[in-house]
C-alpha positions as CSV (number, residue, x, y, z in Angstrom):
1,M,9.2,23.3,-34.3
2,G,13.0,23.4,-34.3
3,L,15.4,21.8,-31.9
4,R,17.3,24.2,-29.7
5,H,20.4,23.9,-27.2
6,L,20.7,26.2,-24.3
7,S,22.9,26.3,-21.3
8,L,21.9,28.4,-18.1
9,A,24.0,28.8,-15.1
10,G,21.9,29.2,-11.9
11,A,23.1,30.2,-8.5
12,V,25.1,27.2,-7.9
13,L,27.9,28.5,-5.8
14,L,26.4,28.9,-2.4
15,A,24.1,30.6,2.0
16,C,5.3,22.9,11.7
17,S,5.0,19.4,12.7
18,S,3.7,16.9,9.9
19,Q,3.8,18.3,6.4
20,S,0.1,19.3,5.3
21,A,-1.3,19.2,2.0
22,S,0.1,21.9,-0.2
23,A,1.1,22.8,-3.6
24,L,4.9,22.9,-3.0
25,I,6.9,19.8,-2.1
26,I,10.6,20.3,-1.2
27,N,12.3,17.0,-1.8
28,F,15.6,16.8,-0.1
29,D,18.0,14.4,-1.9
30,Y,20.9,13.1,0.4
31,R,23.1,11.3,-2.1
32,Y,26.0,13.9,-1.8
33,D,25.9,13.7,2.0
34,T,29.2,12.0,1.8
35,N,30.6,13.6,4.8
36,N,27.6,12.0,6.9
37,F,26.4,15.4,8.3
38,F,22.7,13.8,8.1
39,S,23.6,10.4,9.4
40,D,21.4,11.1,12.4
41,P,17.9,10.9,11.1
42,A,16.8,13.6,13.7
43,R,18.7,16.0,11.5
44,K,16.8,15.0,8.4
45,N,13.5,15.6,10.3
46,I,14.3,19.1,11.3
47,L,15.3,19.9,7.6
48,S,11.9,18.5,6.5
49,E,10.3,20.7,9.2
50,A,12.0,23.7,7.6
51,G,10.9,22.5,4.2
52,N,7.3,22.1,5.2
53,F,7.2,25.6,6.6
54,F,7.5,27.0,3.2
55,G,5.8,24.1,1.4
56,S,2.6,24.7,3.5
57,R,2.5,28.4,2.4
58,I,3.5,28.4,-1.2
59,T,0.5,27.5,-3.3
60,D,2.1,27.9,-6.9
61,N,1.5,24.9,-9.2
62,L,4.7,24.0,-10.9
63,T,4.7,21.7,-14.0
64,A,7.1,18.5,-14.2
65,I,10.3,18.7,-16.1
66,T,10.6,15.2,-17.8
67,S,13.6,14.3,-20.0
68,G,12.9,11.9,-23.0
69,G,13.8,11.6,-26.5
70,V,15.3,14.7,-28.0
71,N,14.2,16.6,-24.8
72,Q,16.8,16.2,-22.4
73,F,17.3,18.3,-19.2
74,D,20.6,18.2,-17.5
75,A,20.5,19.6,-14.0
76,K,23.6,21.5,-12.6
77,I,24.7,21.9,-8.9
78,S,27.4,22.8,-6.6
79,R,27.9,19.4,-4.7
80,P,27.2,20.3,-0.9
81,D,29.8,17.8,0.2
82,T,32.8,19.1,-1.9
83,G,31.4,22.4,-3.7
84,A,32.3,20.9,-7.0
85,L,30.2,21.7,-10.2
86,T,28.3,18.4,-11.1
87,T,25.9,17.6,-13.8
88,L,23.1,15.2,-13.5
89,N,22.0,14.2,-17.0
90,S,18.6,13.3,-18.2
91,F,17.1,14.8,-15.0
92,N,13.4,14.7,-14.0
93,V,11.5,16.8,-11.6
94,A,8.0,16.0,-10.6
95,A,5.3,18.4,-10.8
96,D,4.8,20.8,-7.7
97,T,8.3,19.7,-6.5
98,L,11.7,21.2,-5.9
99,T,14.5,18.8,-5.7
100,V,17.1,20.1,-3.2
101,F,20.5,18.3,-2.8
102,V,21.9,18.6,0.8
103,G,24.9,17.5,2.7
104,G,27.8,19.2,4.8
105,R,31.3,20.3,4.4
106,D,33.9,22.2,6.4
107,F,33.6,26.1,5.6
108,T,36.2,28.6,6.5
109,G,35.3,31.5,8.9
110,N,32.1,31.8,10.3
111,T,29.9,30.6,7.5
112,L,27.1,28.3,8.7
113,G,25.5,27.4,5.5
114,Q,25.4,28.0,1.8
115,G,22.2,27.6,-0.5
116,G,20.9,28.5,-3.8
117,Y,19.1,27.4,-6.9
118,G,20.6,25.1,-9.4
119,G,21.6,25.7,-13.1
120,W,20.9,23.6,-16.1
121,N,21.7,22.4,-19.8
122,A,19.1,21.2,-22.0
123,S,18.3,20.2,-25.6
124,G,15.1,19.7,-27.4
125,Y,12.1,21.6,-28.6
126,T,11.1,25.1,-27.8
127,D,8.3,24.4,-25.8
128,F,10.4,22.1,-23.7
129,F,12.7,25.0,-22.9
130,N,9.8,27.4,-22.2
131,N,8.6,24.7,-19.6
132,I,11.9,24.4,-17.9
133,Q,12.1,28.3,-17.5
134,Q,8.4,28.8,-16.6
135,R,7.2,25.7,-14.8
136,G,3.9,27.0,-15.6
137,Q,4.3,30.5,-14.2
138,T,3.0,33.4,-16.2
139,G,5.5,36.2,-15.5
140,P,9.1,36.4,-16.9
141,T,11.7,34.5,-14.7
142,F,15.0,35.9,-16.3
143,G,16.4,39.1,-17.3
144,A,15.8,42.7,-15.9
145,G,12.1,42.4,-16.2
146,A,11.8,39.3,-14.3
147,T,8.7,39.1,-11.9
148,D,8.4,35.4,-11.3
149,F,10.6,32.6,-10.2
150,A,10.4,28.8,-11.1
151,P,13.5,26.9,-10.3
152,W,13.8,23.1,-10.6
153,G,15.6,23.0,-7.3
154,G,19.1,23.3,-6.1
155,Q,21.6,22.8,-3.3
156,I,22.2,23.5,0.3
157,S,25.4,22.9,2.5
158,F,25.9,23.0,6.1
159,D,29.1,23.7,8.1
160,T,30.3,20.4,9.6
161,S,32.8,22.0,12.0
162,S,30.2,24.5,13.7
163,T,28.7,23.6,17.1
164,W,25.1,23.0,16.3
165,Y,21.6,22.8,18.2
166,F,19.4,20.2,16.9
167,D,15.9,20.6,18.2
168,N,13.9,17.5,18.7
169,N,10.7,19.8,18.7
170,V,10.8,23.0,16.6
171,A,7.3,24.1,17.7
172,T,8.9,25.0,21.1
173,T,11.6,27.4,21.8
174,E,13.9,26.7,25.0
175,T,17.3,27.8,26.2
176,F,20.1,26.3,24.3
177,S,23.6,26.9,23.2
178,G,25.1,26.6,19.7
179,S,23.8,27.8,16.4
180,D,20.1,26.8,15.7
181,F,20.1,24.4,12.7
182,Y,16.2,24.9,12.1
183,S,16.8,28.7,11.8
184,V,19.9,28.2,9.4
185,A,18.1,25.8,7.2
186,L,15.1,28.2,7.0
187,H,17.5,30.9,5.9
188,E,19.1,28.9,3.3
189,I,15.8,27.6,1.9
190,G,14.9,31.3,1.7
191,H,18.0,31.6,-0.8
192,L,16.9,28.6,-2.7
193,L,13.5,30.0,-3.0
194,G,15.1,33.4,-4.6
195,L,15.4,35.7,-1.6
196,G,18.8,37.5,-2.7
197,T,19.4,35.2,-5.6
198,A,16.6,35.4,-8.2
199,A,16.5,37.7,-11.1
200,S,13.1,38.8,-9.9
201,W,14.8,39.8,-6.7
202,T,17.5,41.6,-8.6
203,A,15.0,43.5,-10.7
204,K,13.7,45.2,-7.4
205,E,17.1,46.2,-6.0
206,T,17.5,50.0,-5.7
207,S,20.7,51.7,-4.5
208,G,21.1,50.0,-1.2
209,G,17.7,48.7,-0.8
210,F,15.0,46.4,-2.0
211,S,11.8,48.1,-3.6
212,G,9.2,45.2,-3.8
213,A,5.9,46.5,-2.8
214,N,4.9,43.7,-0.4
215,A,8.2,43.9,1.4
216,V,8.1,47.6,1.8
217,A,4.5,47.4,3.1
218,A,5.6,44.7,5.6
219,F,8.8,46.8,6.7
220,R,6.5,49.8,7.3
221,A,4.8,48.0,10.1
222,V,7.8,48.6,12.0
223,F,9.4,51.7,10.3
224,P,6.4,53.6,8.9
225,S,8.5,56.2,6.8
226,A,10.6,53.5,5.1
227,V,10.9,54.0,1.3
228,D,12.6,50.6,0.8
229,V,14.1,47.9,2.7
230,P,17.8,48.4,3.4
231,L,20.2,45.7,1.9
232,E,23.6,44.6,2.8
233,A,26.3,45.6,0.4
234,D,26.1,42.0,-1.2
235,G,22.5,42.6,-2.2
236,A,21.6,39.3,-1.1
237,H,20.6,39.8,2.6
238,W,18.6,42.5,4.5
239,L,20.9,45.0,6.3
240,N,22.3,43.3,9.5
241,E,19.8,43.5,12.4
242,T,16.8,44.6,10.4
243,K,13.7,44.2,12.2
244,S,10.2,42.9,11.4
245,L,7.0,41.4,12.9
246,T,6.7,37.6,13.1
247,L,3.5,36.0,11.8
248,A,2.5,36.3,15.6
249,G,3.2,40.0,15.7
250,V,6.4,39.8,17.7
251,T,9.3,42.1,16.7
252,Q,12.4,39.9,15.6
253,E,15.3,40.3,13.7
254,A,14.5,39.3,10.0
255,M,15.2,35.8,8.9
256,M,17.1,37.0,5.7
257,D,19.7,39.3,7.3
258,P,23.1,37.9,7.3
259,S,23.9,36.8,10.8
260,I,22.4,34.9,13.8
261,T,23.1,35.1,17.5
262,I,24.3,32.0,19.3
263,G,21.5,30.6,21.4
264,T,18.6,32.2,19.3
265,R,16.0,31.0,16.9
266,K,14.9,33.3,14.0
267,L,11.6,32.4,12.3
268,P,10.7,33.9,8.9
269,T,9.0,37.2,9.5
270,Q,6.2,39.0,7.8
271,L,9.0,40.9,5.8
272,D,10.8,37.6,4.6
273,L,7.3,36.1,3.4
274,A,6.3,39.3,1.9
275,A,9.7,39.3,-0.1
276,L,8.8,35.7,-1.4
277,K,5.6,37.3,-2.9
278,D,7.8,40.0,-4.6
279,V,10.0,37.4,-6.2
280,G,7.0,35.7,-7.7
281,W,5.6,33.2,-5.2
282,Q,2.1,32.9,-4.1
283,I,1.9,32.8,-0.3
284,T,-0.8,31.8,2.1
285,P,0.0,33.0,5.5
286,V,-0.6,30.5,8.4
287,P,-0.3,32.0,11.8
288,V,2.0,30.4,14.2
289,P,2.6,30.6,18.0
290,A,4.6,33.5,19.4
291,A,7.9,32.2,20.7
292,V,10.3,33.3,23.5
293,W,13.3,35.0,22.0
294,L,16.6,34.2,23.6
295,F,19.9,36.1,23.2
296,G,23.4,35.0,23.3
297,S,26.7,36.8,22.7
298,A,28.7,35.5,19.8
299,L,27.5,36.2,16.0
300,L,28.0,33.7,13.3
301,T,27.2,34.5,9.6
302,F,25.3,32.9,6.8
303,A,26.7,32.7,3.3
304,G,24.2,33.8,0.5
305,V,24.5,33.3,-3.0
306,R,23.8,35.7,-6.1
307,R,23.5,34.5,-9.6
308,K,26.6,36.5,-10.5
309,K,28.6,36.7,-7.3
310,A,29.0,35.0,-4.0
311,A,28.0,37.0,-0.8
312,S,29.6,36.0,2.6
313,V,29.5,38.4,5.5
């Protein structure tokens, strides 16, 4: 089997209590937190809670990526502290794991966060490349016919100049001011998991909408006559103020629309989790308690990233 060399640019320009046993581990790496956004361990705990939310529901088995000999995997990211493109040579990723580099920097405008999956360079044998692309998944992960998604990980950055609310107990919802860090973390992890970014998402985009069968079915629980789920012009977010049901059956603005109201929390809705299925993840829903939804005034926006263009609204 002959040696090959390949370079793939991913979406590198990006926007529960204890962890239960699950197929997916989201491993947060803080080596590029040079601006000390996560110097307070409480912030790391909240981010871990957001990762655990998805890790406890995603049951895909991902194969490991191991550099060695002629098989070399180089991970490419946008550094969360500077935005600079960075390569990590001879990189390894454990089985059933996504490695996510996190940190903070000062964004312009109203952007609260940016997140997306990483790119890569590699050299080696054909089966090594196939493993990098598929990680044990059966459907195609790239191109117009993509039906699955299997990233190695990526990066998430949070705005250092925003007024944040860091909740010491995300299982409860109380009155607060500022932008809810837990909600923004969930949103950006959603982008990293392919919502608005993966080729398998793009393959289901229509003219102004998303046609994934699971997402449309979930959307029809609120809008029975819907043909597809309306998208923002960037294609990376649900149309602003799109409504769905939470896992507890409460109507809420969907997690993956582009904005959040100060003083509110947005959990993933049935629509958001259904879209993860459409992207290619295996999802096991776990009911969560209903929350009391609070409303403020000002709106701040998320930044999402596509494979071919950045989206900030």
